[in-house]
N, C-alpha and C positions, 0 to 999 in steps of 0.2 A: 111710633117706632123710636127707640132710644137713639140718641146721637152716637155716631161712631167715633171712637177714640183714635188718636194718632197711631197708637200701637197696633190697633186692629187694622187700620189702613195700611201700615207698613208690612204686616204679615200677609195681607191680601195682595199687595202690589210688589212685594219683593224688596230687597235691600236697596238702599239709595236714598234719594231725596223724597220728601213727602209729596203727596199729589199737588198740594197747593204751592209747593216750592218749585215744582218742575215746570219748565217752559212748555206750553202746549205747542204741538207741531203746527207749522204754518199750513195754510190751505194748499192741498195737493202734494204735501210732503209726506213720505213714508215714515211711520213712527219708528223710533229707535228701539231695537230689541233689548237694549240694556235697560231702558226705562219702561218699556211696555211689555207686559206679560203675554198678551194675545199675539203680538207680533213675534215675540220670542218663540212661542210654541208653534206658530204657523211656519216660520222660516226654518225651525229645527225639524219639522215634520213629525210632530208628536202625534201618536195614535195609540191604539190598544197594544200593538205589538212592540212599539218603541216608545215607552212613556217618557224617555229623556231625549228623544229625537233620533233620526236615522244616522248611522255612522258615516263618516266621511270616506272618501276614496283612500285606499292604502297607498303607502309610498311606493313609487315605481322604482325599478332597478336603476333607472337613469337619474334618480334624485341624488343630489350631491352628498347628502348624509349617508344614503345607502351605499353609494359608490365608495365613499371614504371608509365606511365601516368594513365592507368586504375587502377593500385594499389593505386596511390595517390588519385584518385577519390573515390575509395572504402573506404579508410581510412577517407576521409573527410565526406562522406555520413554517415558512422558509427558514427563518432564523433558528427555530427549534430543530428542524431537520439537519441543518448544517452543524449545530451544536452537538446533536446526538451523533452525527457521523464523525465529528472530531473526537468526541469522547470514546467512541468505539473504533477508532482508526486502527489500533493495533490488532484488535480481534478480527476486523474486516480483512486486514492484510493477511493474517494467518489463514483465514477461510479461502481467500483468493489463491494463495500459494498452494494450499492443499488441493483445491480444485484444479489448478494448473498442473500439479504433479499427477493427479488422477487421470486427467486427459492425456498427459504425456506418456503415462505408463499403460494406458488402455491398448495401444497397438501390440504391446508384448502379451497382454492378456488375450487379445483376439488371436494372436499367433498360436498360443497354446491351445485355444479352443479349436482352431482349425486342425490341430494335430489329433484331437479327440479328448482333451482334458476338459472337464466341466468348468464352468466359469468360477464356481466357488473355489476349487482347487487351483485354478489359474491365478486368481486374485491372491490367494494365500502364498503361492510360490513367488510371484513377483514382489509381493510385499516383504516376504522374508529376505529376498535378495536385496531390496532397498535397505532394510534394517541391518543386514550383514555388512553392507557397504559402510554405513555410518559407524558400526561397531569396529570394523577393521580399521577405518581411518582413525578412530580414537585410540586403539591399541598401538597403531603405528606412530602417532604423533605425540602422545602424552609421555611415554617413557623417555624418549630422547630429549623432549623439552624439559622435563623435570631434571634430567641428568645435567643438561646444559646450565640450568639455573643454579643447581647445587655447585657445579664446578665454578661458575662465575662468583658466587658468594665466597667459596673457599679461596679463590685467587685474590679476592679483594681483602680478605682478612689474614692471609698467610704472610710470612716474612718475605717470601720471594714473589709476592703477588704483583698486581698491576701497578699499584702505587710505588712499590720499590723499583720496578722496571722504569717507570716514568722518572723517578728521582735520579736514576743513573744516566739519563739522557742529557748530553751537554747543553743543548739548547734549552731544555726545560730547567736545567740547573740554573742557567742565567736568568730565566724568567722567575724562577722561584726565589732567587736571591733578591730580585727587585720587588716582587709583589707578594712573596710568601704564599704561593698558590697551594703547594702541597700541604703546608701547615693548615691552611684554611680547609682544604679538602678532608684532611684527617680529623680536624675538629668537627666538621659537619657530619662525618661518618660516625663519630663517637658521641654525638649530642643526643639528648633525650628526645628532642623534638623530632629527630629523624626516625627514632623508634616509634613514636606515636603516629607520625605521618605514614610510616611503613605499615603499621597496624591498620590505620584507616584505609590505606590503599588495598591491603589484603581483604578487608571486609567489603570494600567496593567491588573488587574483582570477584569475590565469592558471590555477591549479589548478582553480578552480571552473568556469572557461570550458571547459577541456579535459574535465573530468568531464561537464559539460552536453552538450558536443558528442558525446562517446562514448555517453552515455545516449540522446541523440536518434537517433544512427545505429543503435544497438541496437534502439530501438523501431521505427524505420522498417523495418529488415530483418525483424524479427519480424512486423510488420504485413503485410509483403508475403507471407511464408510462410503466416501464418494466413489471409489473405484468399484466397490461391490454393487452399488446401486446406480451406476452411471446410465445404463439403458433406461431405467425408470425416470431419472432426472431429465434426460434429453427428451423422452417421450412426453413428459408433462410440459416441458417448454414448447415443444412443437404443437401441442394441442391449444396453446394460447393464440396461435395464428388462426385466421378465418379458414373455414373448411375448403373454400375454393382455392386458397393459396397454400394450404398446409403441405402438400407434396413438394412444391418448390422450396418452401422454407426448410423442410426436412433435408432436402438434397444439399442446399447451401450450408445448413448447419453441420451435416456430416462432413462436408468438405472442409469447413473451418476446423472441426475437431481433428480431422486427418492432418491438416497442416500444423496444428499445434503439436500433435504427437510426433510428426516428422521433425519439427524444430527441436523438440526435446531429445529425440533419438539422435539427430544430427549433431547437436551440441555435445551430447554424451560421447559420441564417436570421436569428435575432435578433441575433447578433453582426455579421453583414454589414449589417443595417439600422442598427445603432448606429454602425458604422464609416463607412458612406456618409453618414449624416446628420451625423455629427461633421465629416467632411471638407468637406462643403458649407458648414457654418457657419464652420469655421476659415478657409476661403478667403474668405468674405464679410468677416469681421472683420479679416483680415490677420495672423493668428497665423503665425509662421514654422514651417516643417517640418510643414505641415498633413497631408501623406500619412503621415509617420512617426507623428504623434500619432494620426491616425485608425486606423492599424493597431494601435497600442498600445491604443486604446479597444476595438477589436474583439477583441483577444486577451484582455484582462482581463475583457471582458464574458462570456466563456465560463465564468468562475468563478461559481458560484452565490452569491447573497446579497451578497457584498462585492466582487465583481470589478468591477462597474460603478462603484462608489464609488471604488475605487482608481484606475481609469483617469481618472475625472473629476477627482480631486484632482491628479493629475500634470499633466493638461492645463491645469487652472486655474492651477497654479503657473507654467507656461510663459506663459500669458496675462498673468499679473501682471507678469512680466519685460518683456513687450511694452508694457505700459501699464496704469495703474490701471483705467480704464474698460473696457479690453479684458478684463482679468481678471474684472471684475464682470459684464460681459455674458456671458462664458464660463460663469461660475458659475450665472447665471440660466438659461442655455440647458440646462445639464446637469441642473439641478433639475427643470425642466419636462419634459425628455425622459425622465428616469428615471420620473417619474410616469406618463407615457404608456406607457412600456415595461412597467412593473409592472402596470398596470391595464387596458391595452388590447391590446398586442402579445403579451406573454408568455402570458396566460391562453388566448388564442385558439389560439396555436401549440401550446402544451404540452397542452391539453385533447385535441387530436386525436392527439397522438403518444404520450403516456404514460398519460393518463387517471388522474392522481393528484390527490387533493385538495390545495389549497394548504398547509393545515396540515401534512399528511404530508410534503410537499415540503420545507418549512422544517425540520421535525424531522429528516428524513433527512439533509439537507445539514449541519445542525449536528453530528449524530452522526458522519457520515462525515468532516467536517473535524476533529473532535476525535480520531478514530482515526488517520487517514492524511493529514491536512493537505489541501492543495488537491486532490490526487488522490482522496482519500476523498470530498470534497464533490462532485467530478465524477461519481464512480461511484455515489454514494448514491441519487440520484433514480431512475435506471433499476433499481437493485436494489430500491428500494421499490416500483416498478411491478411487478416480477416477483413480489415477495412478496404484493402485493395481489391479483394474478391467481391465484396458488396458493391463497390464502385463500378467494377468492370461488368458484373452480371445484372445489376439492378438499375443503377443510376444512369450509366451511359446508354443502355438500350432505350430508356424512356426519353433521353435527350434526342435520340435519333428519330423518335416518333413525332416530336413536336414540329 
């Protein structure tokens, strides 16, 4: 038999040291699988089914690597969702506003259905009424606003304009002699930078107007779709609940929708009262553009907490331009009316519609305004009413059973 070469022995015994260079295992010691092929195959469980040995146990969920991997995936998914929500924030707000309007207008649709009008025609009539309100507000507010801006520009550029009137004031003449205020103002008005800045401002205003018109159209279209398919939407949401609890979920959901609709209707009633009362007063005292200002008061009165004050301040400013005593009378009227609205009108209307404590209303409006601005303040009160209903009908009975 020919002698075996070192290469043949290494191929037979595997990589590593040659046989004569390896230390033989001591008596009673298990051979090392790194250096002994038979031990390697025996410990690996080599057979016909597994020629390279049986696989080891998989990593369990409690293994640090698996736990860290799934944790990292969870953080990544949460970050992706937050980023997606942030990017789509404006669209989500438009959808929520449209759904809120649809729920708020649904009682009017149901009232027409009780009279005998089909839901399709009821939705169309209510929607046309909403569109007519926006169109009427635009026709009432745009012409006087354009006229006022034109008159202001004319007074600034004419010989007997505001600058000339200021120049004839003795106190301003003294200040002008010291600091040359009117000369600086006239130079600023005639400079090219002012024209460029005015042009940039006009472009910016145009972009805001276009964006506002697009958002309004989007909300109106979504409101029409939501209003027409609201029964299907609510039915689909109710079917997500377990069959054993579906009836109770449907009753609670219907009550929440009723309260939201009551809040919208109540808020509209309060705003209409504010607008009509302001229109009558402005006609009596002779403030110009009474209809436009009354509509402005009605619109701003929809905003909780600060809306009525904003509208009052704007109307008082216009009244002061009409005359000092007219402005003072306007201020007195709005102070008295806001007290009547806050302590007489609003509590009676809102108590029947949303049934929320005044303190909860204020806190909800503040939190909603801090999160989403005006839209959040509008949505916060019906949301608080819904949470209060769930706490009273679901959480508190379970606490009594414990």
